[in-house]
TORLUMFI-820295 format. One record per residue (C-alpha): residue in three letters; residue number from 1; x, y, z. Coordinates in Angstrom, 3 decimals. Layout:
N
r:ALA k:NUM c1:X c2:Y c3:Z
...
//
This chain:
359
r:UNK k:1 c1:-13.333 c2:-10.559 c3:20.936
r:UNK k:2 c1:-14.440 c2:-14.176 c3:21.202
r:UNK k:3 c1:-14.492 c2:-16.127 c3:17.972
r:UNK k:4 c1:-14.915 c2:-19.674 c3:19.270
r:UNK k:5 c1:-18.239 c2:-21.289 c3:20.006
r:UNK k:6 c1:-18.572 c2:-22.663 c3:23.523
r:UNK k:7 c1:-18.692 c2:-26.306 c3:22.456
r:UNK k:8 c1:-15.529 c2:-25.963 c3:20.357
r:UNK k:9 c1:-13.762 c2:-24.106 c3:23.156
r:UNK k:10 c1:-14.660 c2:-26.865 c3:25.602
r:UNK k:11 c1:-13.283 c2:-29.524 c3:23.324
r:UNK k:12 c1:-10.061 c2:-27.579 c3:22.918
r:UNK k:13 c1:-9.617 c2:-27.137 c3:26.628
r:UNK k:14 c1:-10.127 c2:-30.843 c3:27.063
r:UNK k:15 c1:-7.314 c2:-31.705 c3:24.678
r:UNK k:16 c1:-4.873 c2:-28.868 c3:25.264
r:UNK k:17 c1:-3.342 c2:-27.339 c3:28.349
r:UNK k:18 c1:-4.846 c2:-24.090 c3:29.633
r:UNK k:19 c1:-1.769 c2:-22.159 c3:28.462
r:UNK k:20 c1:-1.832 c2:-23.710 c3:25.001
r:UNK k:21 c1:-5.512 c2:-22.891 c3:24.662
r:UNK k:22 c1:-4.913 c2:-19.295 c3:25.724
r:UNK k:23 c1:-2.190 c2:-18.947 c3:23.111
r:UNK k:24 c1:-4.426 c2:-20.469 c3:20.447
r:UNK k:25 c1:-7.261 c2:-18.102 c3:21.360
r:UNK k:26 c1:-4.964 c2:-15.080 c3:21.544
r:UNK k:27 c1:-3.480 c2:-15.824 c3:18.126
r:UNK k:28 c1:-6.789 c2:-15.017 c3:16.454
r:UNK k:29 c1:-8.027 c2:-12.282 c3:18.786
r:UNK k:30 c1:-7.383 c2:-9.680 c3:16.066
r:UNK k:31 c1:-9.214 c2:-11.642 c3:13.374
r:UNK k:32 c1:-12.885 c2:-11.198 c3:12.503
r:UNK k:33 c1:-14.819 c2:-14.496 c3:12.214
r:UNK k:34 c1:-15.410 c2:-14.095 c3:8.473
r:UNK k:35 c1:-11.704 c2:-13.649 c3:7.664
r:UNK k:36 c1:-11.120 c2:-17.231 c3:6.534
r:UNK k:37 c1:-7.944 c2:-16.408 c3:4.581
r:UNK k:38 c1:-6.151 c2:-14.961 c3:7.635
r:UNK k:39 c1:-4.715 c2:-16.714 c3:10.679
r:UNK k:40 c1:-2.475 c2:-15.695 c3:13.575
r:UNK k:41 c1:-2.809 c2:-11.954 c3:13.007
r:UNK k:42 c1:-0.095 c2:-9.997 c3:14.781
r:UNK k:43 c1:-0.063 c2:-6.229 c3:15.353
r:UNK k:44 c1:3.230 c2:-4.521 c3:14.493
r:UNK k:45 c1:2.651 c2:-0.802 c3:15.224
r:UNK k:46 c1:0.699 c2:0.877 c3:17.989
r:UNK k:47 c1:-0.149 c2:4.466 c3:17.113
r:UNK k:48 c1:-0.321 c2:7.071 c3:14.358
r:UNK k:49 c1:-0.959 c2:6.365 c3:10.692
r:UNK k:50 c1:1.199 c2:3.497 c3:9.435
r:UNK k:51 c1:0.797 c2:2.344 c3:5.862
r:UNK k:52 c1:2.304 c2:0.952 c3:2.675
r:UNK k:53 c1:4.347 c2:-1.727 c3:4.447
r:UNK k:54 c1:6.210 c2:-3.895 c3:1.951
r:UNK k:55 c1:8.417 c2:-6.972 c3:2.399
r:UNK k:56 c1:12.087 c2:-7.310 c3:1.581
r:UNK k:57 c1:13.119 c2:-9.837 c3:-1.059
r:UNK k:58 c1:14.070 c2:-12.317 c3:1.702
r:UNK k:59 c1:10.707 c2:-11.802 c3:3.459
r:UNK k:60 c1:12.311 c2:-11.028 c3:6.832
r:UNK k:61 c1:12.095 c2:-7.223 c3:6.817
r:UNK k:62 c1:9.583 c2:-4.530 c3:5.971
r:UNK k:63 c1:9.728 c2:-0.893 c3:4.979
r:UNK k:64 c1:6.799 c2:1.454 c3:5.607
r:UNK k:65 c1:5.720 c2:5.044 c3:6.178
r:UNK k:66 c1:4.462 c2:6.547 c3:9.429
r:UNK k:67 c1:3.467 c2:9.906 c3:10.897
r:UNK k:68 c1:3.368 c2:8.735 c3:14.535
r:UNK k:69 c1:3.848 c2:11.888 c3:16.640
r:UNK k:70 c1:5.260 c2:9.900 c3:19.574
r:UNK k:71 c1:8.195 c2:9.102 c3:17.262
r:UNK k:72 c1:8.764 c2:12.856 c3:16.777
r:UNK k:73 c1:7.188 c2:13.063 c3:13.326
r:UNK k:74 c1:5.344 c2:16.000 c3:11.776
r:UNK k:75 c1:4.423 c2:14.119 c3:8.595
r:UNK k:76 c1:5.113 c2:10.785 c3:6.869
r:UNK k:77 c1:8.658 c2:9.430 c3:7.047
r:UNK k:78 c1:10.066 c2:6.042 c3:5.990
r:UNK k:79 c1:11.108 c2:3.304 c3:8.425
r:UNK k:80 c1:12.789 c2:-0.079 c3:8.195
r:UNK k:81 c1:12.001 c2:-2.966 c3:10.561
r:UNK k:82 c1:13.272 c2:-6.522 c3:10.935
r:UNK k:83 c1:10.258 c2:-8.767 c3:11.599
r:UNK k:84 c1:12.393 c2:-11.135 c3:13.681
r:UNK k:85 c1:12.406 c2:-8.433 c3:16.376
r:UNK k:86 c1:8.672 c2:-8.979 c3:17.012
r:UNK k:87 c1:6.830 c2:-5.655 c3:16.948
r:UNK k:88 c1:7.422 c2:-1.926 c3:17.423
r:UNK k:89 c1:5.805 c2:-1.524 c3:20.836
r:UNK k:90 c1:9.161 c2:-0.824 c3:22.486
r:UNK k:91 c1:10.189 c2:2.163 c3:20.409
r:UNK k:92 c1:10.830 c2:3.753 c3:17.062
r:UNK k:93 c1:12.524 c2:1.590 c3:14.429
r:UNK k:94 c1:15.302 c2:2.756 c3:12.108
r:UNK k:95 c1:14.325 c2:5.772 c3:9.979
r:UNK k:96 c1:15.653 c2:5.561 c3:6.437
r:UNK k:97 c1:14.347 c2:8.891 c3:5.110
r:UNK k:98 c1:15.997 c2:12.240 c3:5.842
r:UNK k:99 c1:13.320 c2:13.431 c3:8.349
r:UNK k:100 c1:12.818 c2:16.474 c3:6.119
r:UNK k:101 c1:9.895 c2:17.138 c3:3.792
r:UNK k:102 c1:7.206 c2:14.499 c3:3.249
r:UNK k:103 c1:7.843 c2:10.971 c3:2.012
r:UNK k:104 c1:5.792 c2:8.211 c3:0.418
r:UNK k:105 c1:5.890 c2:4.820 c3:-1.257
r:UNK k:106 c1:9.022 c2:2.970 c3:-0.153
r:UNK k:107 c1:10.206 c2:-0.414 c3:-1.444
r:UNK k:108 c1:13.195 c2:-2.713 c3:-1.049
r:UNK k:109 c1:15.779 c2:-2.863 c3:-3.799
r:UNK k:110 c1:17.348 c2:-6.199 c3:-4.834
r:UNK k:111 c1:19.795 c2:-7.432 c3:-2.204
r:UNK k:112 c1:17.763 c2:-5.911 c3:0.669
r:UNK k:113 c1:20.537 c2:-3.468 c3:1.627
r:UNK k:114 c1:18.967 c2:-0.385 c3:0.037
r:UNK k:115 c1:15.485 c2:1.086 c3:-0.120
r:UNK k:116 c1:13.617 c2:3.065 c3:-2.737
r:UNK k:117 c1:11.311 c2:5.910 c3:-1.676
r:UNK k:118 c1:9.914 c2:9.280 c3:-2.787
r:UNK k:119 c1:10.504 c2:12.513 c3:-0.887
r:UNK k:120 c1:9.922 c2:16.267 c3:-1.173
r:UNK k:121 c1:12.964 c2:17.197 c3:0.958
r:UNK k:122 c1:14.874 c2:18.838 c3:-1.902
r:UNK k:123 c1:12.012 c2:21.314 c3:-2.236
r:UNK k:124 c1:12.052 c2:22.307 c3:1.432
r:UNK k:125 c1:12.912 c2:21.090 c3:4.899
r:UNK k:126 c1:9.404 c2:21.514 c3:6.302
r:UNK k:127 c1:6.444 c2:19.202 c3:5.796
r:UNK k:128 c1:4.295 c2:20.456 c3:2.910
r:UNK k:129 c1:0.952 c2:21.783 c3:4.079
r:UNK k:130 c1:-1.710 c2:19.133 c3:3.565
r:UNK k:131 c1:-4.517 c2:20.258 c3:1.249
r:UNK k:132 c1:-7.974 c2:20.970 c3:2.592
r:UNK k:133 c1:-11.031 c2:19.580 c3:0.878
r:UNK k:134 c1:-11.610 c2:21.029 c3:-2.562
r:UNK k:135 c1:-15.220 c2:22.127 c3:-2.888
r:UNK k:136 c1:-16.038 c2:19.822 c3:0.010
r:UNK k:137 c1:-14.440 c2:16.837 c3:-1.754
r:UNK k:138 c1:-11.545 c2:14.732 c3:-0.467
r:UNK k:139 c1:-8.310 c2:15.213 c3:-2.454
r:UNK k:140 c1:-4.756 c2:13.883 c3:-2.581
r:UNK k:141 c1:-1.784 c2:16.199 c3:-3.087
r:UNK k:142 c1:0.463 c2:15.522 c3:-6.076
r:UNK k:143 c1:3.409 c2:17.539 c3:-4.789
r:UNK k:144 c1:5.763 c2:18.721 c3:-7.571
r:UNK k:145 c1:8.856 c2:18.331 c3:-5.351
r:UNK k:146 c1:8.546 c2:14.544 c3:-5.090
r:UNK k:147 c1:11.542 c2:12.698 c3:-6.484
r:UNK k:148 c1:12.632 c2:9.068 c3:-6.128
r:UNK k:149 c1:15.722 c2:8.216 c3:-4.086
r:UNK k:150 c1:17.689 c2:5.143 c3:-3.046
r:UNK k:151 c1:18.972 c2:5.006 c3:0.546
r:UNK k:152 c1:20.806 c2:2.441 c3:2.625
r:UNK k:153 c1:19.335 c2:0.942 c3:5.804
r:UNK k:154 c1:20.905 c2:3.722 c3:7.897
r:UNK k:155 c1:19.211 c2:6.454 c3:5.888
r:UNK k:156 c1:22.162 c2:7.568 c3:3.770
r:UNK k:157 c1:20.987 c2:8.566 c3:0.293
r:UNK k:158 c1:22.943 c2:6.677 c3:-2.329
r:UNK k:159 c1:21.266 c2:7.845 c3:-5.525
r:UNK k:160 c1:18.555 c2:10.075 c3:-6.973
r:UNK k:161 c1:16.741 c2:8.201 c3:-9.748
r:UNK k:162 c1:14.494 c2:10.943 c3:-11.157
r:UNK k:163 c1:15.537 c2:14.363 c3:-12.390
r:UNK k:164 c1:12.496 c2:15.745 c3:-14.204
r:UNK k:165 c1:10.539 c2:18.680 c3:-12.817
r:UNK k:166 c1:7.260 c2:17.669 c3:-11.215
r:UNK k:167 c1:5.781 c2:14.696 c3:-9.376
r:UNK k:168 c1:7.752 c2:11.426 c3:-9.505
r:UNK k:169 c1:6.672 c2:8.895 c3:-6.850
r:UNK k:170 c1:4.819 c2:5.637 c3:-6.126
r:UNK k:171 c1:7.763 c2:3.480 c3:-7.205
r:UNK k:172 c1:7.860 c2:-0.312 c3:-6.745
r:UNK k:173 c1:10.313 c2:-2.981 c3:-7.878
r:UNK k:174 c1:9.752 c2:-6.085 c3:-9.986
r:UNK k:175 c1:10.261 c2:-9.415 c3:-8.153
r:UNK k:176 c1:12.763 c2:-10.178 c3:-10.922
r:UNK k:177 c1:14.850 c2:-7.253 c3:-9.642
r:UNK k:178 c1:15.334 c2:-5.689 c3:-13.064
r:UNK k:179 c1:12.644 c2:-2.979 c3:-13.374
r:UNK k:180 c1:10.940 c2:-0.203 c3:-11.417
r:UNK k:181 c1:7.447 c2:1.131 c3:-12.139
r:UNK k:182 c1:6.430 c2:4.599 c3:-10.937
r:UNK k:183 c1:3.982 c2:7.448 c3:-11.493
r:UNK k:184 c1:5.098 c2:10.702 c3:-13.103
r:UNK k:185 c1:3.609 c2:14.042 c3:-14.196
r:UNK k:186 c1:6.355 c2:14.741 c3:-16.712
r:UNK k:187 c1:4.065 c2:14.164 c3:-19.725
r:UNK k:188 c1:1.420 c2:16.566 c3:-18.359
r:UNK k:189 c1:-0.768 c2:13.803 c3:-16.931
r:UNK k:190 c1:-0.304 c2:11.230 c3:-14.159
r:UNK k:191 c1:0.977 c2:8.242 c3:-16.116
r:UNK k:192 c1:2.865 c2:5.041 c3:-15.326
r:UNK k:193 c1:6.517 c2:4.876 c3:-16.299
r:UNK k:194 c1:9.062 c2:2.069 c3:-16.062
r:UNK k:195 c1:12.838 c2:2.248 c3:-15.740
r:UNK k:196 c1:15.750 c2:-0.091 c3:-15.297
r:UNK k:197 c1:16.784 c2:-0.866 c3:-11.733
r:UNK k:198 c1:19.600 c2:1.717 c3:-11.988
r:UNK k:199 c1:17.198 c2:4.461 c3:-13.139
r:UNK k:200 c1:18.132 c2:4.320 c3:-16.808
r:UNK k:201 c1:15.851 c2:3.937 c3:-19.837
r:UNK k:202 c1:12.748 c2:5.649 c3:-18.394
r:UNK k:203 c1:9.691 c2:4.982 c3:-20.588
r:UNK k:204 c1:6.004 c2:5.878 c3:-20.325
r:UNK k:205 c1:3.656 c2:2.860 c3:-20.523
r:UNK k:206 c1:0.154 c2:4.391 c3:-20.060
r:UNK k:207 c1:-1.454 c2:7.202 c3:-22.018
r:UNK k:208 c1:-5.182 c2:7.522 c3:-21.217
r:UNK k:209 c1:-6.375 c2:10.667 c3:-19.439
r:UNK k:210 c1:-6.662 c2:10.160 c3:-15.700
r:UNK k:211 c1:-4.580 c2:9.288 c3:-12.685
r:UNK k:212 c1:-2.566 c2:6.048 c3:-13.024
r:UNK k:213 c1:-0.760 c2:5.002 c3:-9.855
r:UNK k:214 c1:-0.103 c2:2.567 c3:-7.046
r:UNK k:215 c1:1.377 c2:0.034 c3:-9.482
r:UNK k:216 c1:2.883 c2:-3.371 c3:-8.664
r:UNK k:217 c1:4.418 c2:-6.127 c3:-10.760
r:UNK k:218 c1:3.063 c2:-9.676 c3:-10.895
r:UNK k:219 c1:5.130 c2:-12.401 c3:-9.188
r:UNK k:220 c1:6.864 c2:-13.278 c3:-12.469
r:UNK k:221 c1:7.371 c2:-9.624 c3:-13.419
r:UNK k:222 c1:5.420 c2:-9.957 c3:-16.665
r:UNK k:223 c1:2.386 c2:-7.842 c3:-15.720
r:UNK k:224 c1:1.523 c2:-4.695 c3:-13.777
r:UNK k:225 c1:-1.587 c2:-3.967 c3:-11.726
r:UNK k:226 c1:-2.567 c2:-0.399 c3:-10.832
r:UNK k:227 c1:-5.374 c2:1.947 c3:-9.824
r:UNK k:228 c1:-6.711 c2:4.522 c3:-12.240
r:UNK k:229 c1:-9.316 c2:7.229 c3:-12.631
r:UNK k:230 c1:-10.881 c2:7.659 c3:-16.062
r:UNK k:231 c1:-12.858 c2:10.903 c3:-16.386
r:UNK k:232 c1:-15.272 c2:10.547 c3:-19.297
r:UNK k:233 c1:-17.811 c2:13.375 c3:-19.441
r:UNK k:234 c1:-16.800 c2:16.964 c3:-20.286
r:UNK k:235 c1:-17.587 c2:17.936 c3:-16.692
r:UNK k:236 c1:-15.436 c2:15.142 c3:-15.243
r:UNK k:237 c1:-12.559 c2:15.930 c3:-17.581
r:UNK k:238 c1:-12.656 c2:19.624 c3:-16.693
r:UNK k:239 c1:-12.737 c2:18.876 c3:-12.964
r:UNK k:240 c1:-9.802 c2:16.457 c3:-13.261
r:UNK k:241 c1:-7.680 c2:18.904 c3:-15.264
r:UNK k:242 c1:-8.530 c2:21.859 c3:-13.013
r:UNK k:243 c1:-7.516 c2:19.909 c3:-9.904
r:UNK k:244 c1:-4.341 c2:18.661 c3:-11.574
r:UNK k:245 c1:-3.277 c2:22.258 c3:-12.249
r:UNK k:246 c1:-3.450 c2:22.784 c3:-8.486
r:UNK k:247 c1:-1.417 c2:19.641 c3:-7.825
r:UNK k:248 c1:-4.453 c2:17.719 c3:-6.607
r:UNK k:249 c1:-6.260 c2:14.484 c3:-7.451
r:UNK k:250 c1:-9.683 c2:13.352 c3:-6.309
r:UNK k:251 c1:-9.294 c2:9.625 c3:-5.511
r:UNK k:252 c1:-12.958 c2:8.836 c3:-4.887
r:UNK k:253 c1:-13.599 c2:7.162 c3:-8.254
r:UNK k:254 c1:-10.909 c2:4.659 c3:-9.228
r:UNK k:255 c1:-10.893 c2:1.175 c3:-10.719
r:UNK k:256 c1:-8.269 c2:-1.575 c3:-10.975
r:UNK k:257 c1:-6.434 c2:-2.205 c3:-14.261
r:UNK k:258 c1:-3.722 c2:-4.603 c3:-15.413
r:UNK k:259 c1:-1.346 c2:-4.516 c3:-18.382
r:UNK k:260 c1:1.789 c2:-6.233 c3:-19.576
r:UNK k:261 c1:5.021 c2:-4.837 c3:-18.146
r:UNK k:262 c1:5.516 c2:-2.777 c3:-21.318
r:UNK k:263 c1:2.008 c2:-1.273 c3:-21.116
r:UNK k:264 c1:0.419 c2:-3.484 c3:-23.779
r:UNK k:265 c1:-2.763 c2:-5.534 c3:-23.349
r:UNK k:266 c1:-4.374 c2:-3.025 c3:-21.003
r:UNK k:267 c1:-7.487 c2:-4.418 c3:-19.294
r:UNK k:268 c1:-9.904 c2:-3.001 c3:-16.737
r:UNK k:269 c1:-10.458 c2:-5.516 c3:-13.926
r:UNK k:270 c1:-13.069 c2:-3.860 c3:-11.699
r:UNK k:271 c1:-16.140 c2:-1.824 c3:-12.528
r:UNK k:272 c1:-17.496 c2:-1.362 c3:-9.031
r:UNK k:273 c1:-17.759 c2:2.401 c3:-8.700
r:UNK k:274 c1:-16.393 c2:4.456 c3:-5.789
r:UNK k:275 c1:-12.740 c2:3.995 c3:-4.776
r:UNK k:276 c1:-10.939 c2:0.762 c3:-5.684
r:UNK k:277 c1:-7.209 c2:0.976 c3:-5.020
r:UNK k:278 c1:-4.092 c2:-0.523 c3:-3.332
r:UNK k:279 c1:-4.013 c2:-3.593 c3:-5.624
r:UNK k:280 c1:-1.500 c2:-6.421 c3:-5.241
r:UNK k:281 c1:-1.117 c2:-9.744 c3:-7.039
r:UNK k:282 c1:-1.920 c2:-13.009 c3:-5.293
r:UNK k:283 c1:1.139 c2:-15.344 c3:-5.299
r:UNK k:284 c1:-0.460 c2:-17.385 c3:-8.092
r:UNK k:285 c1:-0.528 c2:-14.355 c3:-10.378
r:UNK k:286 c1:-4.137 c2:-15.287 c3:-11.185
r:UNK k:287 c1:-5.902 c2:-13.161 c3:-8.580
r:UNK k:288 c1:-5.596 c2:-9.627 c3:-7.224
r:UNK k:289 c1:-6.203 c2:-8.257 c3:-3.751
r:UNK k:290 c1:-7.330 c2:-4.637 c3:-3.495
r:UNK k:291 c1:-9.056 c2:-2.237 c3:-1.123
r:UNK k:292 c1:-12.512 c2:-0.871 c3:-1.873
r:UNK k:293 c1:-15.393 c2:1.070 c3:-0.355
r:UNK k:294 c1:-17.875 c2:0.014 c3:-3.054
r:UNK k:295 c1:-20.038 c2:-1.871 c3:-0.527
r:UNK k:296 c1:-20.167 c2:1.036 c3:1.916
r:UNK k:297 c1:-23.336 c2:3.120 c3:1.872
r:UNK k:298 c1:-21.499 c2:6.323 c3:2.852
r:UNK k:299 c1:-18.074 c2:5.471 c3:1.427
r:UNK k:300 c1:-16.225 c2:5.433 c3:4.742
r:UNK k:301 c1:-15.664 c2:1.689 c3:5.127
r:UNK k:302 c1:-12.767 c2:0.171 c3:3.210
r:UNK k:303 c1:-12.108 c2:-3.557 c3:3.147
r:UNK k:304 c1:-9.783 c2:-5.837 c3:1.214
r:UNK k:305 c1:-11.277 c2:-7.928 c3:-1.596
r:UNK k:306 c1:-9.870 c2:-10.581 c3:-3.936
r:UNK k:307 c1:-10.832 c2:-10.928 c3:-7.589
r:UNK k:308 c1:-10.093 c2:-13.860 c3:-9.906
r:UNK k:309 c1:-8.650 c2:-12.561 c3:-13.178
r:UNK k:310 c1:-10.085 c2:-15.401 c3:-15.268
r:UNK k:311 c1:-13.613 c2:-15.673 c3:-13.879
r:UNK k:312 c1:-14.129 c2:-12.211 c3:-12.417
r:UNK k:313 c1:-15.400 c2:-13.817 c3:-9.204
r:UNK k:314 c1:-14.791 c2:-11.637 c3:-6.177
r:UNK k:315 c1:-14.752 c2:-12.327 c3:-2.453
r:UNK k:316 c1:-14.284 c2:-10.167 c3:0.606
r:UNK k:317 c1:-11.081 c2:-10.873 c3:2.552
r:UNK k:318 c1:-11.185 c2:-8.473 c3:5.534
r:UNK k:319 c1:-14.067 c2:-7.159 c3:7.613
r:UNK k:320 c1:-12.998 c2:-4.210 c3:9.759
r:UNK k:321 c1:-15.790 c2:-1.692 c3:10.246
r:UNK k:322 c1:-13.666 c2:1.268 c3:9.167
r:UNK k:323 c1:-10.482 c2:0.574 c3:7.210
r:UNK k:324 c1:-8.397 c2:-2.301 c3:5.813
r:UNK k:325 c1:-5.975 c2:-1.620 c3:2.964
r:UNK k:326 c1:-2.448 c2:-1.878 c3:1.508
r:UNK k:327 c1:-2.252 c2:-5.697 c3:1.306
r:UNK k:328 c1:1.078 c2:-7.233 c3:0.315
r:UNK k:329 c1:2.169 c2:-10.869 c3:0.213
r:UNK k:330 c1:5.555 c2:-12.049 c3:1.416
r:UNK k:331 c1:7.761 c2:-13.391 c3:-1.399
r:UNK k:332 c1:6.953 c2:-16.984 c3:-0.395
r:UNK k:333 c1:3.212 c2:-16.237 c3:-0.370
r:UNK k:334 c1:2.767 c2:-17.409 c3:3.220
r:UNK k:335 c1:2.241 c2:-14.039 c3:4.897
r:UNK k:336 c1:0.035 c2:-11.024 c3:4.248
r:UNK k:337 c1:0.840 c2:-7.598 c3:5.677
r:UNK k:338 c1:-1.791 c2:-4.859 c3:5.680
r:UNK k:339 c1:-2.941 c2:-1.647 c3:7.378
r:UNK k:340 c1:-6.088 c2:-1.549 c3:9.492
r:UNK k:341 c1:-8.074 c2:0.484 c3:11.995
r:UNK k:342 c1:-8.838 c2:-2.665 c3:13.989
r:UNK k:343 c1:-7.854 c2:-2.722 c3:17.656
r:UNK k:344 c1:-7.195 c2:1.036 c3:17.769
r:UNK k:345 c1:-9.334 c2:1.443 c3:20.909
r:UNK k:346 c1:-11.625 c2:4.034 c3:19.385
r:UNK k:347 c1:-8.877 c2:6.297 c3:18.059
r:UNK k:348 c1:-8.230 c2:7.111 c3:14.409
r:UNK k:349 c1:-4.906 c2:5.220 c3:14.432
r:UNK k:350 c1:-4.094 c2:3.020 c3:11.466
r:UNK k:351 c1:-1.646 c2:0.257 c3:12.327
r:UNK k:352 c1:0.269 c2:-2.494 c3:10.558
r:UNK k:353 c1:-0.761 c2:-6.132 c3:10.922
r:UNK k:354 c1:0.790 c2:-9.331 c3:9.620
r:UNK k:355 c1:-1.044 c2:-12.644 c3:9.209
r:UNK k:356 c1:-0.584 c2:-16.160 c3:7.929
r:UNK k:357 c1:-2.346 c2:-16.510 c3:4.578
r:UNK k:358 c1:-4.727 c2:-19.425 c3:4.006
r:UNK k:359 c1:-5.867 c2:-20.080 c3:0.429
//
């Protein structure tokens, strides 16, 4: 794609060498013209579905999930990659999950030598069968065998943090390194819970009916942002509860909420309709990035948006025609990593991209 006007390109060629100009042009070949907050986008993966990539505390490594069949995968497994190695075009990076069952939602622990993730492998070696649409509607599986584990960078499990029957997953770590937030079914509904970094002192912090998940701490660890469904009518409540009994959630109507790290001062941030999810705090702690299909006529196009917590002003950050989601800032706030369908050459592949962030 060409994103430079002819006059500007001519001026650049006049002042730079041909090679320097080519590098400058190439650096933004993956960026849509409207994406003013992104520069120097670099593709990290090249096939399959790759998502939920999150930085280490030192900002030099990432952990993510992938189902790329070329890597010998039947369903999502967790991988670790050092960004100083460039990209993953040359082969499969280090797997840190067991290769059994299905995994989700990995995150670095303090010190960057161990990784947190959820897995169903204790419930069975095989990948759980993915659910079909329920009454023609898209659903997520809330598998009861998910538990949260800590593994080293070679994939050796060091600790199991959850022991309750039922779904425990979607765990992330506070930047302060002292707390973990996660989603659990142990109360009979999908609520947010927090625990100490060693798994002790597990406490529920949300209580309203509906799915609460995908939570992240603010940069100072004082607040939590998350996605939530809130069924209101008798029909919506019945549908939600009936699906939950089957271990399913319909994620097509979710909004973004924030609260203090102890669950107090709960506040709804978006009221856009459709699916608003994958939230993450801006480095300032005053804005939130999230993915949404609210502007899509048919609901198939997801892009990343940014909302100001004080003013409520919102702007679009990414502009792929199909899918942009899972934004996460590096600890220093200079990089953004995200998943996108861009540059997939007409396939359904979702790949990881990293970019310089421009405020």
